[in-house]
C-alpha positions as CSV (number, residue, x, y, z in Angstrom):
1,X,-3.0,11.7,21.1
2,X,-1.4,8.4,20.1
3,X,-4.3,7.3,18.0
4,X,-4.7,10.6,16.1
5,X,-2.9,9.3,12.9
6,X,-5.0,6.1,12.9
7,X,-8.3,8.0,13.3
8,X,-7.3,10.4,10.6
9,X,-6.5,7.5,8.3
10,X,-10.0,6.0,9.0
11,X,-11.7,9.4,8.5
12,X,-10.1,9.8,5.1
13,X,-11.2,6.4,4.1
14,X,-14.8,7.4,5.0
15,X,-14.5,10.6,3.0
16,X,-13.1,8.7,0.0
17,X,-16.0,6.2,0.2
18,X,-18.6,9.0,0.4
19,X,-17.2,10.8,-2.6
20,X,-17.0,7.5,-4.4
21,X,-20.7,7.0,-3.9
22,X,-21.3,10.3,-5.7
23,X,-19.1,9.4,-8.7
24,X,-19.5,6.6,-11.2
25,X,-16.2,6.9,-13.1
26,X,-12.9,8.6,-12.6
27,X,-10.8,9.4,-15.7
28,X,-7.5,7.5,-15.9
29,X,-5.6,10.7,-16.2
30,X,-6.9,11.9,-12.8
31,X,-6.1,8.5,-11.2
32,X,-2.5,8.6,-12.6
33,X,-1.9,12.2,-11.6
34,X,-3.2,11.7,-8.1
35,X,-1.1,8.6,-7.6
36,X,2.0,10.4,-8.8
37,X,1.4,13.2,-6.4
38,X,1.0,10.8,-3.5
39,X,4.1,8.9,-4.6
40,X,6.2,12.1,-4.6
41,X,5.0,13.0,-1.1
42,X,5.7,9.5,0.2
43,X,9.3,9.8,-1.2
44,X,9.7,13.2,0.5
45,X,8.6,11.7,3.8
46,X,10.9,8.7,3.4
47,X,13.9,10.9,2.8
48,X,13.0,13.2,5.7
49,X,12.9,10.1,8.0
50,X,15.9,8.3,6.6
51,X,18.3,11.2,7.1
52,X,17.8,10.9,10.9
53,X,20.0,7.9,10.9
54,X,23.0,7.9,13.3
55,X,24.0,4.3,13.0
56,X,24.1,3.5,9.3
57,X,25.7,0.1,9.9
58,X,22.9,-1.0,12.2
59,X,20.3,0.0,9.6
60,X,22.2,-1.7,6.8
61,X,22.5,-4.9,8.8
62,X,18.9,-4.9,9.7
63,X,17.8,-4.4,6.0
64,X,20.3,-7.0,4.8
65,X,19.4,-9.7,7.3
66,X,15.7,-8.8,7.1
67,X,15.7,-9.1,3.4
68,X,17.4,-12.5,3.5
69,X,14.8,-13.7,6.0
70,X,11.9,-12.3,4.0
71,X,13.1,-13.6,0.7
72,X,13.9,-17.0,2.1
73,X,10.3,-17.5,3.2
74,X,8.9,-15.5,0.3
75,X,7.0,-13.2,2.7
76,X,5.6,-10.8,0.1
77,X,4.5,-13.7,-2.2
78,X,2.7,-15.3,0.8
79,X,1.1,-12.1,1.8
80,X,-0.2,-11.5,-1.7
81,X,-1.3,-15.2,-2.0
82,X,-3.2,-14.9,1.3
83,X,-5.0,-11.8,0.0
84,X,-5.9,-13.4,-3.2
85,X,-7.3,-16.5,-1.4
86,X,-9.4,-14.4,0.9
87,X,-10.6,-12.2,-1.9
88,X,-11.4,-15.2,-4.1
89,X,-13.4,-16.9,-1.2
90,X,-15.7,-13.9,-1.0
91,X,-15.9,-13.2,-4.7
92,X,-17.1,-16.4,-6.2
93,X,-19.9,-14.6,-8.0
94,X,-19.9,-11.5,-10.1
95,X,-22.4,-9.9,-7.8
96,X,-21.0,-7.0,-5.8
97,X,-21.4,-7.6,-2.1
98,X,-20.7,-5.7,1.1
99,X,-18.5,-8.6,2.2
100,X,-16.4,-8.5,-1.0
101,X,-15.9,-4.7,-0.7
102,X,-15.0,-5.0,3.0
103,X,-12.5,-7.8,2.5
104,X,-10.8,-6.4,-0.6
105,X,-10.4,-2.9,0.8
106,X,-9.3,-4.1,4.2
107,X,-6.5,-6.1,2.7
108,X,-5.3,-3.2,0.7
109,X,-5.3,-0.8,3.6
110,X,-3.9,-3.1,6.3
111,X,-1.3,-5.3,4.6
112,X,1.7,-3.1,4.0
113,X,4.7,-1.4,5.5
114,X,3.1,2.0,5.8
115,X,0.6,0.6,8.3
116,X,3.3,-0.9,10.6
117,X,5.8,1.9,10.3
118,X,3.2,4.6,10.5
119,X,1.7,3.1,13.6
120,X,5.1,2.6,15.3
121,X,5.9,6.3,14.6
122,X,2.7,7.4,16.1
123,X,3.3,5.4,19.2
124,X,7.0,6.1,19.7
125,X,7.3,9.7,18.8
126,X,3.7,11.0,18.4
127,X,4.5,11.6,14.7
128,X,1.4,10.9,12.6
129,X,2.7,12.1,9.2
130,X,3.0,8.7,7.7
131,X,-0.5,7.5,8.7
132,X,-2.1,10.8,7.5
133,X,-0.3,10.5,4.2
134,X,-1.4,6.8,4.1
135,X,-4.9,8.1,4.8
136,X,-4.9,10.2,1.7
137,X,-3.7,7.2,-0.3
138,X,-6.3,5.0,1.3
139,X,-9.0,7.7,0.8
140,X,-8.3,7.9,-2.9
141,X,-8.3,4.1,-3.2
142,X,-11.6,4.1,-1.3
143,X,-13.0,6.5,-3.9
144,X,-12.0,4.2,-6.7
145,X,-13.0,0.9,-5.0
146,X,-16.4,2.3,-4.0
147,X,-17.2,3.1,-7.7
148,X,-16.7,-0.6,-8.5
149,X,-17.5,-2.5,-5.3
150,X,-20.0,-0.4,-3.5
151,X,-20.4,1.2,-0.1
152,X,-19.1,-1.9,1.8
153,X,-15.6,-0.3,1.5
154,X,-16.5,2.0,4.4
155,X,-16.4,-0.9,6.9
156,X,-12.7,-1.4,6.3
157,X,-12.1,1.3,8.9
158,X,-12.8,-1.3,11.6
159,X,-9.7,-3.5,10.9
160,X,-7.6,-0.3,10.1
161,X,-8.4,1.1,13.5
162,X,-7.9,-2.1,15.4
163,X,-4.7,-3.1,13.6
164,X,-2.9,0.2,13.5
165,X,-4.3,1.4,16.8
166,X,-3.0,-1.8,18.5
167,X,0.5,-1.3,17.1
168,X,0.5,2.4,18.1
169,X,-0.6,1.7,21.7
170,X,2.0,-1.1,22.0
171,X,4.7,1.2,20.8
172,X,3.6,3.9,23.3
173,X,3.7,1.4,26.1
174,X,7.5,0.8,25.4
175,X,8.1,4.1,27.2
176,X,7.4,2.4,30.5
177,X,10.2,-0.1,30.1
178,X,13.0,1.9,28.4
179,X,14.8,5.0,29.8
180,X,14.4,8.2,27.9
181,X,17.9,8.4,26.4
182,X,17.8,4.8,25.0
183,X,14.3,5.4,23.8
184,X,15.3,8.5,21.9
185,X,18.1,6.6,20.2
186,X,15.8,3.7,19.4
187,X,13.1,6.0,18.0
188,X,15.6,7.8,15.8
189,X,17.0,4.7,14.3
190,X,13.6,3.0,13.9
191,X,12.4,6.2,12.1
192,X,15.4,6.0,9.8
193,X,14.8,2.4,9.0
194,X,11.2,3.1,8.3
195,X,12.2,6.0,6.1
196,X,14.2,3.7,3.9
197,X,11.1,1.4,3.4
198,X,8.8,4.4,2.9
199,X,11.1,5.7,0.3
200,X,11.0,2.4,-1.5
201,X,7.1,2.5,-1.3
202,X,7.2,5.9,-3.0
203,X,9.4,4.8,-5.9
204,X,7.1,1.8,-6.4
205,X,4.1,4.0,-6.5
206,X,5.7,6.1,-9.2
207,X,6.6,2.9,-11.1
208,X,10.4,3.6,-10.8
209,X,11.0,0.4,-9.0
210,X,9.4,-3.0,-8.3
211,X,10.8,-3.5,-4.8
212,X,9.1,-6.3,-2.8
213,X,8.6,-4.3,0.3
214,X,7.0,-7.3,2.1
215,X,10.3,-9.2,2.0
216,X,11.9,-6.3,3.9
217,X,9.4,-6.3,6.8
218,X,11.5,-8.8,8.9
219,X,14.1,-5.9,9.0
220,X,11.9,-4.4,11.8
221,X,12.2,-7.2,14.3
222,X,15.8,-7.8,13.3
223,X,16.5,-4.1,14.0
224,X,14.9,-4.3,17.4
225,X,17.0,-7.4,18.3
226,X,20.3,-5.9,17.0
227,X,19.6,-2.6,18.7
228,X,19.2,-4.0,22.2
229,X,22.0,-6.6,21.6
230,X,24.5,-3.8,20.9
231,X,23.6,-2.1,24.2
232,X,24.9,-5.1,26.1
233,X,27.9,-5.7,23.8
234,X,29.1,-2.1,23.5
């Protein structure tokens, strides 16, 4: 089921929110340990995906050109600025509101590389590991956010399902336009590219690096372009 990963992601957000309603404060030590555990798992998944690479040069060019594009337009800074503007718009007062909780949590869960790469993986290869792992991360964040912002966090599952589900269904639809051998190669290389970005997310979670993942997101469309260009050239 192509939407399995997305639905599991949403379910874990719901569970995290419900647990958060029962708790009032989480010790910092538990927060840190939980985030470290998630960070380690994300790194393992990233390495597992990245080693599937067959065409290292293609992945390198995609990351290189994508990073240049992303940095030139300051994509991550703009994504963060957009999030801050939307959050500020709905948080003019100190009063906790359903809208504030919904907007804040939705931005956290939807804006990021794991959403895109995970949904692509679900659609292309029916592999939901990334989205389920993201679900545990989102679920923990839901728990924390609910203790401060209230039950409005639970409504963030709506944009999560719509956004990730749309990408997954689009990726699945590619099967109708590409023959199986080319699709297998495309899926392997896309998975490897995603693995590199997922690995970077894991090291960021652990605080080992401060990589601007958003600036690397253009590597995905660049990869798609280069992949199909090479088929005609070579």
